[in-house]
C-alpha positions as CSV (number, residue, x, y, z in Angstrom):
1,M,0.0,0.0,0.0
2,K,1.3,3.5,-1.0
3,Q,2.2,5.6,2.0
4,P,0.4,8.9,2.5
5,T,2.6,11.9,1.5
6,M,2.3,15.2,3.5
7,Y,3.8,18.7,3.4
8,I,3.8,21.4,6.1
9,P,3.6,24.8,4.4
10,L,4.0,26.8,7.7
11,P,6.1,24.8,10.2
12,T,5.5,25.5,13.8
13,P,6.9,23.6,16.9
14,A,3.6,21.8,17.3
15,L,3.5,20.8,13.6
16,S,7.1,19.7,13.7
17,A,6.3,17.5,16.7
18,A,3.2,16.2,14.8
19,A,5.4,15.3,11.8
20,R,7.8,13.3,14.0
21,H,4.8,11.3,15.3
22,L,3.2,10.9,11.9
23,K,6.4,9.4,10.5
24,G,6.1,6.7,13.1
25,Y,2.6,6.0,11.8
26,G,4.0,5.6,8.3
27,V,3.4,9.0,6.8
28,T,6.1,10.3,4.3
29,F,6.9,14.1,4.3
30,T,7.9,15.9,1.2
31,E,9.8,19.1,0.6
32,A,7.3,20.5,-1.9
33,A,3.6,20.9,-1.9
34,E,3.2,19.6,-5.4
35,D,4.6,16.2,-4.3
36,A,2.2,15.8,-1.4
37,E,-1.4,14.5,-1.1
38,Y,-2.0,16.2,2.2
39,L,-1.2,19.7,3.4
40,L,-0.9,20.1,7.2
41,Y,-1.7,23.6,8.5
42,P,-1.8,25.2,11.9
43,A,-5.2,25.2,13.6
44,P,-7.0,27.6,13.5
45,T,-6.3,27.8,9.8
46,K,-6.7,31.1,7.9
47,L,-7.4,31.6,4.2
48,E,-4.2,33.5,3.6
49,M,-2.2,30.4,4.7
50,L,-3.3,28.4,1.7
51,P,-1.6,29.6,-1.5
52,E,-0.1,26.2,-2.1
53,C,-3.5,24.4,-2.0
54,T,-5.0,22.9,-5.1
55,M,-7.9,20.6,-5.8
56,D,-5.4,17.7,-5.7
57,H,-4.7,18.2,-2.0
58,T,-6.5,17.2,1.1
59,V,-6.2,20.1,3.6
60,I,-5.6,19.3,7.3
61,G,-6.3,22.1,9.8
62,G,-8.9,23.7,12.0
63,G,-11.9,25.8,11.0
64,L,-11.9,25.0,7.3
65,D,-15.5,26.0,6.5
66,F,-14.1,28.7,4.2
67,L,-12.7,26.2,1.8
68,N,-14.2,25.5,-1.6
69,E,-16.6,22.6,-1.1
70,R,-14.7,20.6,-3.7
71,I,-11.5,20.6,-1.7
72,S,-11.0,17.5,0.5
73,R,-10.3,18.3,4.1
74,I,-9.7,16.9,7.6
75,D,-11.0,19.6,10.0
76,L,-9.7,19.0,13.5
77,F,-12.2,21.5,14.9
78,R,-15.0,19.1,13.9
79,D,-13.5,16.1,15.7
80,P,-14.9,15.7,19.3
81,G,-11.9,13.7,20.5
82,Y,-9.5,16.3,19.3
83,L,-11.5,19.2,20.8
84,A,-11.7,17.5,24.2
85,A,-8.1,16.6,24.4
86,N,-7.0,20.0,23.2
87,A,-9.1,21.7,25.9
88,A,-7.3,19.6,28.5
89,I,-4.0,20.7,27.2
90,T,-5.1,24.3,27.1
91,A,-6.3,24.1,30.6
92,E,-3.1,22.6,31.8
93,A,-1.1,25.4,30.1
94,A,-3.4,28.0,31.6
95,L,-3.0,26.4,35.1
96,G,0.8,26.9,34.7
97,L,0.3,30.6,33.9
98,I,-1.9,31.0,36.9
99,L,0.5,29.3,39.3
100,Q,3.4,31.4,38.0
101,A,1.5,34.7,38.4
102,L,-0.2,34.1,41.7
103,R,1.4,35.8,44.7
104,R,-0.2,33.4,47.2
105,E,-0.6,29.7,47.7
106,I,-3.1,28.2,45.3
107,T,-5.1,26.9,48.3
108,Q,-5.6,30.5,49.4
109,A,-6.6,31.8,46.0
110,N,-10.2,32.7,45.0
111,I,-10.5,32.0,41.3
112,L,-13.4,32.8,39.0
113,I,-13.9,30.8,35.8
114,L,-16.2,32.4,33.3
115,G,-17.8,29.6,31.2
116,W,-18.6,25.9,31.6
117,G,-17.5,24.7,28.2
118,R,-14.7,22.2,27.4
119,I,-11.9,24.4,28.7
120,G,-13.9,25.7,31.7
121,K,-14.7,22.1,32.7
122,C,-11.0,21.0,32.4
123,L,-9.6,24.0,34.2
124,T,-12.1,23.8,37.0
125,H,-11.3,20.2,37.5
126,Q,-7.6,20.8,37.7
127,L,-7.9,23.8,40.0
128,H,-10.3,21.9,42.3
129,H,-7.8,19.1,42.7
130,L,-5.2,21.6,43.8
131,N,-7.7,22.8,46.5
132,A,-8.1,26.2,45.0
133,R,-11.3,28.1,45.9
134,V,-12.9,27.9,42.5
135,T,-16.2,29.6,41.5
136,V,-17.7,29.0,38.1
137,Y,-20.0,31.2,36.1
138,A,-22.4,29.1,34.0
139,R,-25.2,30.7,32.1
140,R,-27.7,27.8,32.3
141,E,-29.3,26.8,35.6
142,S,-28.9,23.1,34.5
143,D,-25.2,23.6,34.4
144,R,-25.1,25.3,37.7
145,S,-27.1,22.4,39.2
146,L,-24.5,20.0,37.8
147,L,-21.7,22.1,39.2
148,R,-23.3,21.9,42.6
149,A,-23.8,18.1,42.3
150,L,-20.0,17.8,41.4
151,G,-19.0,19.7,44.5
152,Y,-18.0,22.9,42.7
153,R,-19.2,26.4,43.5
154,P,-21.5,27.9,40.8
155,I,-22.5,31.5,40.4
156,S,-25.3,33.1,38.3
157,R,-24.9,36.3,36.2
158,S,-27.1,38.3,38.5
159,D,-24.9,37.4,41.6
160,M,-21.5,37.6,40.0
161,G,-21.3,41.4,39.8
162,K,-21.5,41.6,43.6
163,T,-18.5,39.3,44.2
164,L,-15.8,40.5,41.7
165,G,-13.8,42.2,44.4
166,R,-13.0,38.9,46.2
167,Y,-11.2,37.1,43.3
168,H,-7.4,36.9,43.0
169,C,-7.7,35.5,39.4
170,I,-10.4,35.6,36.8
171,V,-10.2,33.4,33.7
172,N,-12.5,33.9,30.7
173,T,-13.3,31.0,28.4
174,V,-16.5,32.5,26.9
175,P,-16.2,33.8,23.3
176,A,-18.5,36.8,24.1
177,P,-18.3,39.7,26.7
178,V,-19.6,38.6,30.1
179,L,-18.4,41.5,32.4
180,T,-19.1,45.1,31.7
181,E,-16.6,47.9,32.0
182,D,-18.3,49.2,35.1
183,E,-18.0,45.7,36.7
184,G,-14.4,45.6,35.6
185,R,-13.6,48.6,37.8
186,T,-14.8,46.6,40.9
187,I,-12.2,43.9,40.3
188,R,-9.6,43.9,43.1
189,P,-6.2,45.5,42.2
190,G,-3.6,43.0,41.2
191,C,-6.2,40.4,40.2
192,I,-4.9,38.2,37.4
193,R,-7.1,38.4,34.4
194,L,-6.5,35.6,31.9
195,E,-8.2,35.7,28.5
196,L,-8.5,32.2,26.9
197,A,-11.3,32.9,24.4
198,S,-10.7,34.4,21.0
199,G,-10.5,38.2,21.0
200,I,-10.3,40.1,24.3
201,R,-13.5,39.9,26.3
202,L,-12.4,40.8,29.8
203,P,-12.5,44.5,30.8
204,G,-9.4,46.3,31.9
205,N,-5.9,47.2,30.6
206,D,-4.0,44.5,32.4
207,V,-5.5,41.4,30.7
208,T,-3.1,38.6,29.9
209,V,-4.2,37.4,26.4
210,A,-3.4,33.6,26.3
211,H,-4.6,32.3,22.9
212,G,-3.2,29.2,21.3
213,L,-1.7,27.9,24.5
214,P,-1.2,24.2,23.4
215,G,1.1,25.2,20.5
216,K,2.9,27.9,22.5
217,C,3.3,26.2,25.9
218,K,3.0,22.5,25.1
219,P,4.0,21.9,21.5
220,E,5.0,18.3,22.0
221,A,1.7,17.4,23.5
222,S,-0.2,19.4,20.9
223,G,1.8,17.7,18.1
224,A,1.2,14.3,19.5
225,L,-2.6,15.0,19.6
226,I,-2.6,16.3,16.1
227,A,-0.7,13.2,14.9
228,R,-3.1,10.8,16.7
229,T,-6.1,12.5,15.3
230,V,-4.8,12.7,11.7
231,A,-3.6,9.0,11.9
232,G,-7.2,8.0,12.9
233,Y,-8.5,9.6,9.7
234,L,-5.8,8.1,7.6
235,G,-6.2,4.6,9.2
236,G,-7.1,2.9,5.9
237,S,-4.1,4.5,4.1
238,L,-1.4,3.6,6.7
């Protein structure tokens, strides 16, 4: 059986790690796009990254809805297993930033997580097991009920504005504004504000923007995840 051939137009540490792992799965890497069946791009993938792409290629990346429907693709952002594992890596990297920035023991830190999606769940779980004092904002009452059942501390939107002065760290995982500028002024001085969602949603001038943490902080783990996911799609070709 002919081995899959792949080319990386925009090498990054994570994609270089992915290539090492994919070679172990039997993928051959070429030095030119025209010699490859598959093009492996960073995720998220942007249109301007794709000048080498032709109808003869299968594009591998994340967020590929902008592609011509006739172009074959493997979209990592549509793979539930990839998204879950990537959220765990993101949360672990965010935890490292929090631990580095905190000026007190983690057990003495009041931390607010905005959002109960994949990253919010993973980060809450990790912080809880370090005995941090974690509060989680979840929009739906059903999610707040689940948080209580799991032993976590939920908070509603109506109650959150009254409590902002108590937190030593606020982490946003929601891809939409949650706090107002007026509420931002009630946040305690020195509070760590960590923005994990796309864009900058947290109010204030001292927000730490932490996008793309897996590739920046844990490229080996990120690359191994990419390789496992891609190898799963190529299973019949390997």
